[in-house]
C-alpha positions as CSV (number, residue, x, y, z in Angstrom):
1,X,-7.1,2.2,10.0
2,X,-8.2,-0.9,11.6
3,X,-6.0,-3.5,12.6
4,X,-7.3,-5.4,9.5
5,X,-6.8,-3.0,7.5
6,X,-3.3,-2.2,8.4
7,X,-2.4,-6.5,7.9
8,X,-4.2,-6.5,4.2
9,X,-1.9,-3.2,3.8
10,X,1.3,-4.6,4.6
11,X,1.0,-8.3,3.7
12,X,-0.1,-10.2,6.8
13,X,-1.8,-13.1,5.4
14,X,-1.8,-15.0,8.7
15,X,-2.7,-12.1,10.5
16,X,-5.2,-11.0,8.5
17,X,-6.8,-14.9,8.8
18,X,-6.2,-14.5,12.5
19,X,-8.5,-11.3,13.2
20,X,-11.5,-12.5,10.7
21,X,-11.4,-15.9,12.8
22,X,-11.7,-13.5,15.7
23,X,-14.6,-10.7,14.9
24,X,-12.9,-8.8,12.6
25,X,-15.3,-6.9,10.3
26,X,-13.8,-7.7,6.9
27,X,-16.5,-4.7,5.6
28,X,-15.3,-1.8,7.9
29,X,-14.4,1.4,6.1
30,X,-11.6,3.1,7.0
31,X,-12.1,7.3,8.2
32,X,-10.6,9.6,5.7
33,X,-9.5,7.2,2.7
34,X,-13.1,5.6,3.4
35,X,-10.9,1.7,1.8
36,X,-11.5,-1.8,3.5
37,X,-8.8,-4.0,4.3
38,X,-9.7,-5.3,0.9
39,X,-8.6,-1.8,-0.7
40,X,-5.4,-2.0,0.8
41,X,-4.8,-5.3,0.1
42,X,-5.4,-4.4,-3.4
43,X,-3.7,-1.3,-3.8
44,X,-0.7,-2.8,-2.4
45,X,-0.8,-5.9,-4.4
46,X,-0.7,-8.4,-1.5
47,X,-2.2,-11.6,-3.2
48,X,-2.0,-13.9,0.0
49,X,-4.0,-11.8,2.1
50,X,-6.0,-10.8,-0.9
51,X,-7.2,-15.0,-1.3
52,X,-7.4,-14.6,2.6
53,X,-10.4,-12.0,2.6
54,X,-11.8,-13.5,-0.3
55,X,-12.4,-16.4,1.8
56,X,-14.9,-14.6,3.9
57,X,-17.1,-12.9,1.8
58,X,-16.1,-9.2,1.4
59,X,-18.5,-6.8,-0.4
60,X,-16.8,-5.5,-3.6
61,X,-18.8,-2.9,-4.1
62,X,-17.3,-0.3,-1.7
63,X,-16.4,3.2,-3.2
64,X,-13.4,4.7,-1.1
65,X,-13.6,8.7,-1.1
66,X,-13.1,9.0,-4.6
67,X,-15.6,6.3,-5.8
68,X,-12.6,3.7,-6.4
69,X,-13.7,-0.1,-5.5
70,X,-10.5,-2.8,-4.7
71,X,-11.4,-4.4,-7.8
72,X,-10.3,-1.4,-10.2
73,X,-7.1,-1.2,-7.8
74,X,-6.9,-5.0,-8.5
75,X,-7.6,-3.7,-12.3
76,X,-3.9,-2.5,-12.7
77,X,-2.6,-5.4,-11.4
78,X,-2.0,-8.7,-13.4
79,X,-0.4,-10.5,-10.9
80,X,-4.1,-10.0,-8.5
81,X,-7.2,-9.5,-11.0
82,X,-7.8,-13.2,-11.5
83,X,-8.5,-13.3,-7.6
84,X,-11.2,-10.6,-8.6
85,X,-12.3,-12.2,-12.1
86,X,-12.9,-15.2,-10.1
87,X,-15.3,-13.0,-7.9
88,X,-17.1,-11.9,-10.9
89,X,-15.6,-8.5,-11.6
90,X,-15.6,-6.9,-14.8
91,X,-12.0,-5.2,-15.0
92,X,-11.4,-1.3,-16.0
93,X,-10.5,-0.4,-18.5
94,X,-6.8,1.5,-18.7
95,X,-8.7,4.5,-19.7
96,X,-11.0,4.5,-16.7
97,X,-7.9,3.6,-14.3
98,X,-6.2,6.9,-15.6
99,X,-9.4,9.0,-15.3
100,X,-9.7,7.4,-11.6
101,X,-5.8,8.5,-11.1
102,X,-5.4,5.1,-10.7
103,X,-2.7,4.9,-13.2
104,X,-0.6,7.6,-15.1
105,X,1.2,7.6,-18.2
106,X,4.8,7.4,-16.9
107,X,7.0,9.8,-17.3
108,X,10.9,11.0,-15.6
109,X,11.0,14.0,-13.4
110,X,13.7,16.1,-13.1
111,X,16.7,14.3,-11.7
112,X,15.1,11.0,-12.0
113,X,16.0,8.0,-13.8
114,X,14.0,5.3,-15.4
115,X,14.7,2.9,-12.2
116,X,12.9,5.3,-10.2
117,X,9.6,4.5,-12.3
118,X,10.3,0.7,-11.9
119,X,8.7,0.3,-8.1
120,X,5.4,1.3,-9.4
121,X,5.7,0.4,-13.4
122,X,4.6,-3.3,-15.0
123,X,7.4,-4.8,-16.8
124,X,6.8,-3.3,-20.8
125,X,4.0,-0.8,-20.1
126,X,4.3,2.6,-20.4
127,X,2.1,3.3,-17.5
128,X,2.7,3.4,-13.5
129,X,0.6,3.1,-10.5
130,X,-0.2,6.6,-8.8
131,X,1.3,6.8,-5.9
132,X,-1.8,7.4,-3.6
133,X,-0.1,8.2,-0.2
134,X,0.5,11.7,2.0
135,X,3.7,13.6,0.4
136,X,6.1,14.1,3.6
137,X,8.5,16.9,4.2
138,X,10.9,15.4,6.2
139,X,13.1,12.5,4.2
140,X,12.9,10.2,7.3
141,X,9.0,10.2,7.3
142,X,8.9,9.4,3.6
143,X,11.6,6.1,4.4
144,X,9.2,5.0,7.3
145,X,6.4,5.4,5.7
146,X,7.6,3.6,2.3
147,X,9.9,0.7,3.8
148,X,7.8,0.0,6.5
149,X,10.8,1.0,8.9
150,X,9.5,3.1,12.2
151,X,12.9,3.8,13.3
152,X,14.0,5.3,9.7
153,X,11.9,8.1,11.0
154,X,13.6,8.8,14.3
155,X,16.4,11.4,14.1
156,X,19.5,10.4,14.9
157,X,21.1,13.2,16.2
158,X,19.1,14.8,18.7
159,X,18.5,11.3,19.9
160,X,22.3,11.6,21.2
161,X,22.4,14.3,21.9
162,X,19.4,14.0,24.4
163,X,21.6,11.2,26.1
164,X,25.0,11.9,26.3
165,X,25.3,8.8,28.4
166,X,25.1,6.5,25.3
167,X,28.4,5.6,23.6
168,X,28.3,4.7,19.8
169,X,30.5,2.0,18.1
170,X,32.2,5.0,16.6
171,X,33.3,6.2,20.1
172,X,35.0,2.9,20.9
173,X,37.3,2.8,17.6
174,X,34.5,0.5,14.9
């Protein structure tokens, strides 16, 4: 991913602004997904970043590796859709979003609760945003990917075993 796409994905509007002011190409696509920075911001629903990107007149037509535009992702979110409507985009229908695998009919997996769907679902909707990222076998990696906490992916025990001279708070009675 490009630095601009990373800042757009994680919602860093000021970093995106600085990168654009210093010559970052707003229309560069990532390898693999073929996402632009606008795809990244729309997928995450990062309105402030989308506003910054729109100030630089991005090409709204690039399609990702599954033929979806940034406006397709924005069509699934009422909070950011007006930014794309103002740019002249046509909203993608719910049926088409389902066909494109951007949203899916919300259903509970065995062992999950309605709260598990709340992160991806609009209030009152029976449809939820479809997860687009990779599945991780290591639960620490999954936490790191979801939260952005890169230290969450670090195993605790092996690190401590490799450095026996380190003292933890438990070692000193806390």
